[in-house]
N, C-alpha and C positions, 0 to 999 in steps of 0.2 A: 703371092699365095704361096704360104709355106708347104713344102713336101716332107714327109715323113716315112721312113721305111725301116723294117727291123726283119730279123731272120726267124725269129721265135716268138710266142706269145707267153708272157708271164703271167704268173699265178694272179687271180684277182685279190683284191684288197679286203682285209678281213671285216666281217660285218660290224657295222657302226662306227667305223674309222672315220675321221675327218682329218685329212692330210693337209697341214698348213701350207706346204709348197705349192698346192694348186690353188691359193687364194683362198680370200673370204667369201667369194660370192658363189662358189660351188654349192656350197650347203644350204644357198636359197633358191637355187636353180630348178626350173622346170625342163624336161628334156624328153624328146620324143625319139624313139629308134625305128627306123623304118628299113626292112631287110627280110627277104623270104627265107634265109636261112636260119632254121631254130637255133642251131649251134652258136652262130654269131651273136643272135639276140641275146641267147643266154650268157655269153661271155660278157657282152656290154652291160646286162643287167647286173651281173655279179661285181662288174668293175665299178659301176657308176651308181648303183642303186644305194648302196650305204653310204654314198657321199653326197647325195644330191637331195632336194626336197621332195621332187615328183619325177617319176620316170614312167612313161609308157611305152608300149610296143605296138608296131603296125607291121603286118607280114606282107603287105603289098600297097601299091600306090592309091587304090580306092579306099582302104582302110584308114590310110594316113591322112586322106583328104577328108573324111568323115571325123577324125579326131581333131583336125585343124578348125572344123567348124563348131566344134563344142568347146574348145578350151585354147588357152594361149600358153605357147611354149617359148623359153627363151633360145634353146638351141634345138635343132633338128639333126640327128645323125642319120645319113641317107646311103645306102648301097646304090651303087651305079647300074650293076647288071641285075635285073628283076624281070619277071615276066610281064609281058603286055608292054611296058615302056621302059625306057632307062630313066635313073635318078635324075640325069641331066633334064630330060625331057619333061618330067614330072615337074621338076624345080622351076623350069622355066614357064610352064603353064601355071603354076601356083604365084609366081611373081606377077603375072598380069592379071590376076583376079584379086590379088591382096593377100600377101603373105611377108611378114615383116620380121620373121624370126632369122638367126643367123643359122646357115647351113653347112655342115661338114660332110663332103662327099668322100665315101670309101670307095676304093677301086683297087683292082689287083694289075692294072696296066698303066704304066708310067709314061704313056705317050703325050706329045705336046698338044695334039688335037683334043684329047680328053680335058688337059688342063685350060685351053683356052675355052672350051664349051662350058666347062664348069664355072669359069670366071664369068662369062656372057650370061650365064643363066642365074647369077647371083651367089654363087657359093663362096664363102669367106675362108675356108680351109679345105684341104682334103688330105687323107692318110692313105698309104698303099698297104695294101695286104700282103703278107701277114703283118701284124702289128702288135707291139708290146701295150700293156695296160697304161705305162705311164705316158706313151705318146698319145693315145686317145683322151687322157686326162689332161695333158698339156694343151691339146688342140682346143677342148671344150673351155679350159680356163683362159686361154687368149681371148675366144670368142666373147666370153663373159665380161672380161677387162675392156675389151673394145667396145662393146655394147654401152657399158658403164660410162666410159669416157666420152663417148658420143651423146649419150644423153645428158651428162652434166654439162658438156660444152654447149649443147642446145638450149638447155634451160637456162644457163647463164647470159647467153646471147640474147635469149628471149626477154630476160629481165632488164638487161641493159638497154633494149630497144624500147621497152614499155616504160621505164622509169625515167624522171627527171630527178634534179638534185634534192628535191623536197618530197618525192613520192615515198620512198622506201624508208621505213623507221624499224630499226631492228632490235631496238632495247628491250629489256625485260619490262614486265608489267611492274611498273614502279609506283609505290605510295602506300600510304596508311590509312586512306580514308575508307569507310563503310562501304563506298559504292566499288572501288576498285577491289576490296576484299570479296565482296559477292561476286563479281566476275571471276576471281581465282578459285571460289569454291565450285562455280559452276563448271568451269574448265577441268578441275580435278575430278569431278564426278561423271562428266561425259567422254574424257579423253581415253579411257579403257575401252569403251564401248564402240561398235561399228557405226553408231547412229550418225546421220548426216547432221551438220549444226549450221544455222544461219546467224550470223553476227551482224548486228545492225548499230548504226550509230551515225553521227555526223562526221564529215570528212575530216581525217587527222585525229580521231580519237584512239586510234591503235588497233584497229580491227586485223590487220595482218600480224601484228604482234600476238594477238589472241589467238588466231589461227595458227601461228608457228608453235606456240605453246601447246595447243591441243595435240599437234603432230608430234611433238618431243616427248610428251607424256604418254603416248599411245604405243601400242606393240609394233607399229609401222615406223618407229623414229629411225631405224637403220635403212628405211627405203627413201625415194625421193620425195621431198616437198617442192611442188611446183606450183607458183603463184602466177594467175593470168589476171591482168586488168582487162576486163572485158571492154571497157569503155576506150582503150588505147589500141585495139586491133581494128584496121579497116573493115568495115561491113562486108566487102566483098572478098576479104580473105579469111574472115573469123572461122568459117567451117573448115577450110583446110588446115589452119592454125591448130585448132582443137582436135581434129579427127584424123589429120593426115591426108595424104593423097598418092595417087600412083602416077607414075610416068606418063606424060601426055594427056592427064585428066583435064587440063585446061592450057590455055596460052602461058607459055613460061615455065610450065612443071616438066623440066628436062631430065628430073630424076625423081624417083618415089621417095617420099619423105615420111617417116612417123609423125603423127601429131601429138600434141601436149598430153592428151589423155595417155598415149603409149608411153611417153617418158615418165609419166607418174606411175608407170605400173608397180602394184604392190605397196604405193606409198599414199601420198595425200594430194588431191588437187583441190587447190584454193581458187574459187571463181570470185574475184573481186568486181564489185559493181555489176551484179548479175541483173540488175534491172534495166541495163544499157544494152543487153543483147536483143538483137532483132527476132521478130515474131517468128521467122522461119527456123532460126537457130534454135529459139526456146523449145519448139516442137522436137527438134531432133535431141536436144538435151534431155528432155524428159524422157525420151524413149531409151537413151543412153544409161540413165540413172535407173531406170526400171529394169531393164533387161541385162545391166552391165556388158552390153556389147557397143561398138562403135562402127560404123560403115565409113572408111576412108573414101575421099572424093574419088570418083571414077572405079571403085572397087564393087566386084559382085559379091564379095564375103564380109559378113560383120565379124569383127575381131573382139573375142571377148577381153574385158579388162577386170581387173580386181583393184578397187580404189576406195579410198574413203573421201567423201565429198565435204568440202567446208565451203560455204557461201557468204558473201558479204554484200551490204547494200548501204547507201546513206539516203536511200529513198523510201518513202512509204509504200511498200508493195501492196497494202490493202487499197490504197488510193489508185496505184498503177493499174490494179485488177479492175476496180471500178470504172477506171478511164478506157479500157479495153487495151492498154498498152503492155500487159503483162498477163500470160496465161494463169487462168485460175487453178488449173490441175497441176501445172508446176510449181505455183505457190504453195499449194496444199502439201505437195510432194517433199519440198525441200524446208518447209517451216515445221520440222519435227521436234528440234531443240533450239530455242532461240536465245542468244546471249546479247542483251543490249549493251552497249559501251557507253559509258556516261561522257557527256561534254566535259571539257577542261574546267569550265568555270563552275561546275557542281562538285569539284574535287578538294576545294578549300586548300589546305597547307600542302597538298601533293604538288601544287603548282611550285613552290619554292623547292622542294625536293627535286623535282625534275629540272628546274632551272640550275641548281647546283650540280647535278649530273652532267647536264650538258655543258656547263660551264667548265666543269674539271676535265670531261673527255675532248671537247673542242678546243681547249686551250693547248692540250698536248699536241693534238693533231695539227693545228696551225702554228705551234711553236710561239705563242704569244702569251703574256702574262694574263691571269685571270683577272676579270674585273669584280670588284666586290660586291656583294649582293647584302647591302645594308637594309636598315629597318624601312627606310622610305622606299627603297626600290622593291622589298618584298611586299610592303603594303599596296604599292601600285600594280604589282604583278597579281595578286590576289584580286584585287579590285577590278581588274580589266576583264571584258567580256569575253575574249579569245574565241572570235568566230573561226579561225582556223584551226584551233585547238592545240594539240601537241606539236604538230608541224610548224606551226606560226610561233610557237614558244622557242623551238630549236632554231628558226630563222633568226629571230629576235637575239637569241644569245649570241649566235655566229656574227651577227651585225654588230653587236655591241663589243665583241672581242676585236673586231676589225677597226672600229671608231676609238677604242681604248675607254669607252664609258657608256652608260645606258641613256638612251634618247630621253631628253627632258620630259615628254609626255608619259613616259613610264613611272618616273619618280612621283609618288603621292605627295600632295601639297598638305602638310599636316598642320598648319598654322591656323585653319579655321575648320574644326572638326564639327562644328555645328550646323554647317551648310545644308540644306535641304538636298538629298540625293537627287531628287528629280530636276531640280533647277541649278544647282551648284556647278562650278567649274570641274569637279572632279567626280561627278557622277559617273556611273558606269557608262552610260550612253555618250557623255561627253569625252571621257578617257578614249572610247572607241572610236570616235570621229575624228579626234585629233590624231590617234595613231594611222588611221587609213588616209587621213589627209597627208600625213607627213610622208607615207610611202607613195603616194600619188605624186606629191612634189619631187621626190627623189627619182621616180620614173618618168618625170615630163607630162604627166596626166595620162600616160599609157595604162589604162584599165586592165589589160590582159596581164601585163607585167607586174603590176601591183596585185592581182588576185594569185599570180604565181608567188611571189614573195610571201604573200600573207598565208598561202595554203588554202585558199578558198576558190569557189568558182568565180567566174567572170559575172554569173547572173548575181551573184551575192554583191559584188561591188556596185553594179548597176542598180540594184535595189536600194542600197544605201545611199547613193548618190541622188536617186530620185527623191528620196525623203528629205534630203538636205537642199533640195531644189539646186542641184550643180549640173 
């Protein structure tokens, strides 16, 4: 824990100044000052006020507790010696009932016992009175930078746990078809607004790509975009992952931890496969959306959050509501602005454009020569049904690069163009069947692995095989 000491107090910063030396995050920060001395509060207000987004004061611990119940703060600057209870005692109490901000302790005594107590109570820094304005500014900047790095690290580790090699597709919305242009137009309209968005469509159609585009075009672009695959989190852990938990809240909770809601603070939370949430979690999610507050597991306090919500599903939520598997009130709450993602088979020549981009990018990544997409291959790509949509196309291109050629079933047989589509060897259904059968042969009949490679669910493979009496 860094210690800072000075012999004099410098003049406060000029009104409206933004000092780049204290980092880019200070201007976006929300800070609470807790001190019973009006003079010290006034100094901190004049020093920090012109540089941060929001600054509030509390003259005692009780007032500070009320303010924490009402709003979220990134940093709390806390005096140790106050009437009633010390800052360390108050901080320890707040940590026990749910306090996730960084705390900087101000004290006039540089003894080791105070430092140890502050560390145990959860303070991340403290400064010794009297101090200069640049010292408190540096302490706040260190807290904000530490918080940013922690959240980025947590989100990245969460993504790595949740994804497989085919789950994440982060390319732009590519294509010239009217269907994809309609999607772009809807994104451009809704992105600047605070409205929640529901993105629907089959698996692999680019729902996360659309969600990231909404975030990038919004006024939250500089804040985190946190994707959550609701189907990838174990049912018994999903509440703690989303809302966070306190130390000792359940077996194995050795430390307190922010949830994904808190890591997305100020930015966009993307809840993919929303239809897979358990009913109990749906209830808590509905309350979080309506109240903009979350209650970490084991916490007595609801923590305010400032988020933009984007949801996605490949299920028919109306049918899920009718079947009693999805809450009707939650559905009506999230179904404000719906963006349907078109399946790849409906996008015509976009398929060839996507294939060309994948070929160019993956050939560079793999260090392999590109495989030409000639007329026969292009025709076969357009004719195929693509049950796995864009993910399946990407996997096919990668497999073709490794083999040095496109699979024979992809190339369209152009010699007999008058064959009836329903019966001919190159009908859409037959091309699809041959491709799935080829993947099943490659995997030794392992339907789960075949579904993974194709980017579809195991149920889709089982249904197809049942149709073909396999």
